[in-house]
C-alpha positions in Angstrom: 0.0 0.0 0.0 2.7 2.4 0.8 4.7 1.8 -2.2 1.5 2.1 -4.3 0.8 5.5 -2.8 4.4 6.6 -3.5 4.1 5.5 -7.2 0.8 7.4 -7.5 2.4 10.5 -6.1 5.1 10.3 -8.8 2.9 9.3 -11.8 3.0 11.6 -14.9 6.2 13.1 -13.5 7.7 13.4 -17.0 4.8 15.7 -18.2 5.4 18.2 -15.3 9.0 19.4 -14.9 10.6 22.3 -13.1 11.8 23.7 -16.4 8.3 23.6 -17.9 6.6 25.2 -15.1 8.9 27.8 -13.3 11.4 30.3 -14.3 11.8 33.6 -12.4 11.8 36.5 -14.8 12.9 38.9 -11.9 15.8 39.3 -9.5 15.4 40.4 -6.0 17.8 40.5 -3.1 16.5 39.1 0.1 17.6 39.9 3.7 16.6 37.9 6.8 15.3 41.2 8.4 12.4 41.0 5.8 10.8 38.3 7.6 10.1 39.7 11.2 6.4 39.1 10.8 5.5 35.5 10.0 2.2 34.0 9.2 1.6 30.3 10.0 -1.4 28.4 8.7 -2.1 24.8 9.8 -1.9 24.2 13.5 -2.1 20.3 13.7 0.2 18.1 15.7 3.3 19.3 13.6 2.3 22.8 12.9 1.4 23.9 16.4 5.0 23.1 17.6 6.5 24.7 14.5 4.6 27.9 15.1 5.3 27.8 18.9 9.2 27.6 18.1 8.8 30.6 15.8 7.3 32.4 18.6 10.0 31.4 21.0 12.6 32.5 18.5 11.3 36.1 18.8 9.3 36.2 15.5 5.9 38.1 15.4 3.5 35.3 14.5 -0.1 35.4 13.1 -1.9 32.2 12.9 -4.9 30.5 11.3 -6.5 27.2 11.5 -9.9 25.8 10.9 -9.9 24.3 14.4 -11.2 27.1 16.5 -10.2 25.4 19.7 -6.5 25.4 18.7 -6.8 29.0 17.7 -8.3 29.9 21.1 -5.4 28.3 22.8 -2.9 30.4 21.1 -5.1 33.6 21.3 -5.3 33.2 25.1 -1.5 33.2 25.2 -1.6 36.6 23.4 -0.6 35.3 19.9 -2.4 37.1 17.1 -4.9 34.9 15.2 -6.7 35.5 11.9 -9.9 34.4 10.4 -8.5 33.5 6.9 -5.4 32.7 5.1 -5.8 35.9 3.2 -5.8 37.9 6.5 -2.6 36.2 7.7 -0.9 37.1 4.3 -2.0 40.7 4.6 -0.2 41.1 7.9 2.9 39.0 7.3 6.3 39.4 5.8 6.5 35.5 5.1 3.8 32.8 5.4 4.5 29.1 6.1 1.7 26.4 5.6 1.6 23.0 7.1 -1.4 21.2 6.0 -2.8 17.6 5.5 -3.0 17.3 1.7 -2.6 18.7 -1.8 -6.3 19.6 -1.8 -5.9 21.6 1.4 -2.8 23.3 0.2 -4.5 24.4 -2.9 -7.5 25.7 -1.2 -5.5 27.7 1.3 -3.5 29.3 -1.6 -6.3 29.7 -4.4 -9.6 29.2 -2.7 -12.2 31.8 -1.4 -10.2 34.1 0.9 -7.1 32.1 0.0 -3.6 33.6 0.1 -3.5 34.5 -3.6 -7.0 35.7 -4.0 -8.8 38.9 -2.9 -7.7 42.1 -1.3 -5.0 44.2 -3.0 -2.2 42.8 -5.0 0.5 43.3 -2.3 1.6 40.1 -0.5 4.5 38.8 1.7 7.9 38.3 0.0 8.0 34.5 0.6 5.7 31.6 0.9 6.9 28.3 2.4 4.7 25.2 2.1 6.0 22.5 4.6 3.0 20.0 3.7 3.9 16.6 2.6 2.2 16.7 -0.9 3.0 15.4 -4.4 5.8 17.4 -6.3 3.4 18.1 -9.2 1.1 20.2 -7.0 4.2 22.0 -5.4 5.4 22.9 -9.0 1.9 24.0 -10.0 1.6 26.3 -7.0 5.0 27.8 -7.5 4.2 28.6 -11.1 0.9 30.1 -10.0 2.8 32.3 -7.5 5.5 33.4 -10.0 3.2 34.1 -12.9 0.6 36.0 -10.8 0.1 39.8 -10.8 1.0 39.8 -7.1 3.7 42.1 -5.9 5.7 42.1 -2.7 4.8 44.8 -0.2 8.1 46.6 -1.0 6.9 47.1 -4.6 9.3 44.4 -6.0 8.3 41.4 -8.2 6.1 38.6 -7.3 6.7 36.7 -4.1 8.9 33.7 -3.9 7.7 30.1 -3.3 9.5 27.2 -1.5 8.3 23.8 -0.9 10.0 22.6 2.3 8.5 19.4 3.7 9.8 18.1 7.0 10.9 14.8 8.5 11.5 13.8 12.2 7.9 13.5 13.5 6.1 15.2 16.4 8.9 14.9 18.9 11.4 16.8 16.5 8.8 19.4 15.8 8.5 20.0 19.5 12.3 20.1 20.0 13.0 22.2 17.0 15.2 19.5 15.4 13.3 18.9 12.1 14.9 18.2 8.9 13.7 20.4 6.1 14.0 19.3 2.4 13.8 22.6 0.4 12.9 23.2 -3.2 12.7 26.6 -5.2 14.9 29.5 -5.8 18.4 29.0 -4.0 18.3 32.7 -3.2 15.0 32.3 -1.4 16.2 29.2 0.2 19.2 31.1 1.7 17.0 34.0 2.9 14.7 31.6 4.6 17.3 29.6 6.7 16.8 31.7 9.8 13.2 30.7 9.7 14.0 27.1 9.2 16.7 27.0 11.9 14.0 28.3 14.5 12.1 25.1 13.7 14.8 22.6 12.7 18.3 21.4 12.6 19.0 20.0 9.2 18.2 22.2 6.3 19.0 20.6 2.9 18.5 22.4 -0.4 17.3 20.0 -3.0 17.1 22.1 -6.2 14.3 23.8 -8.1 10.7 24.0 -7.4 9.0 20.7 -6.4 12.3 19.1 -5.4 11.6 19.4 -1.7 8.4 17.5 -2.1 10.0 14.9 -4.4 12.8 14.3 -1.8 10.2 13.9 0.9 8.3 11.3 -1.2 11.6 9.3 -1.8 12.4 9.6 1.9 8.9 8.3 2.9 9.3 5.4 0.4 12.6 4.4 1.9 11.1 4.5 5.5 8.0 2.5 4.3 10.2 -0.3 2.9 12.3 -0.3 6.1 9.2 -0.6 8.3 7.9 -3.4 6.1 11.2 -5.3 6.5 11.4 -4.8 10.2 7.7 -6.1 10.6 8.3 -9.2 8.4 11.5 -9.9 10.5 9.6 -9.7 13.6 6.8 -11.9 12.4 9.4 -14.4 11.1 11.3 -14.4 14.5 8.2 -14.9 16.5 6.9 -17.8 14.3 10.4 -19.4 15.0 9.9 -19.1 18.8 11.7 -15.7 19.6 9.9 -13.2 21.7 9.2 -9.8 20.2 11.0 -8.1 23.0 14.1 -10.2 22.5 14.1 -9.3 18.7 13.6 -5.7 19.6 16.8 -5.7 21.8 18.6 -7.3 19.0 17.4 -5.0 16.3 18.2 -2.0 18.5 21.8 -3.0 19.2 22.8 -4.5 15.8 23.0 -3.9 12.1 19.2 -4.0 11.9 18.8 -0.9 13.9 17.0 1.8 11.8 14.8 4.8 12.4 11.6 3.0 11.9 12.8 0.3 14.6 13.7 2.7 17.1 11.0 5.3 16.8 8.1 3.2 15.7 8.7 0.3 18.1 5.3 0.6 19.8 3.6 0.5 16.4 5.6 -2.4 15.0 6.0 -4.8 17.8 2.7 -4.3 19.7 
């Protein structure tokens, strides 16, 4: 099932390429001071911790989520909350999205009261999507941003777009030790590093638009294969009379040790 989903994410990849969708026709110099006000949309298990770490790092953060209970928790702590993605964009220098699926991402950016629609034509200088979605959607969104009539609030060209999915799980999100896989303009990537380092430890530039999302798909495929292997080994060992707890001790202290074994032990051996 996992490998089928990965293949479906990558289908038709030959018909949608970075070169066919995305070229900047403008040049702009970024500075980290441009991004003192940060919008964050998507306050789930990962996004809540990521936003919290941005606040701890001293950024002025504006938040939005469809879950009003989560919004209330942040609001009660004095954090600015907004009623729509567009309102977040209007008050921010950079906007980060962390959403469940490609459909949610496109709706937040292009839907009613979405980031790219309504209001005036001035927007933040940088959009970062950290959702785990297919690279085709990331490239489509990047093209939509770069080809739009929107302009950065300082009057320069259209905003930059980075796809920057993460790895590390909820614990790494809480600890600020996520790995970011970043696709898009290298100049925008360099300018965004202070933002990434407020939420993560390993920031890896993967190339043009959609390459961050493609790297995350590849990473998830490798992890899925690893988890399947560990599961099959546990099942085989138990069928041959070895206790699961004994196998776990062996796997965690030998050449079978891997991220899925150490971090997903409760899911695999239960």
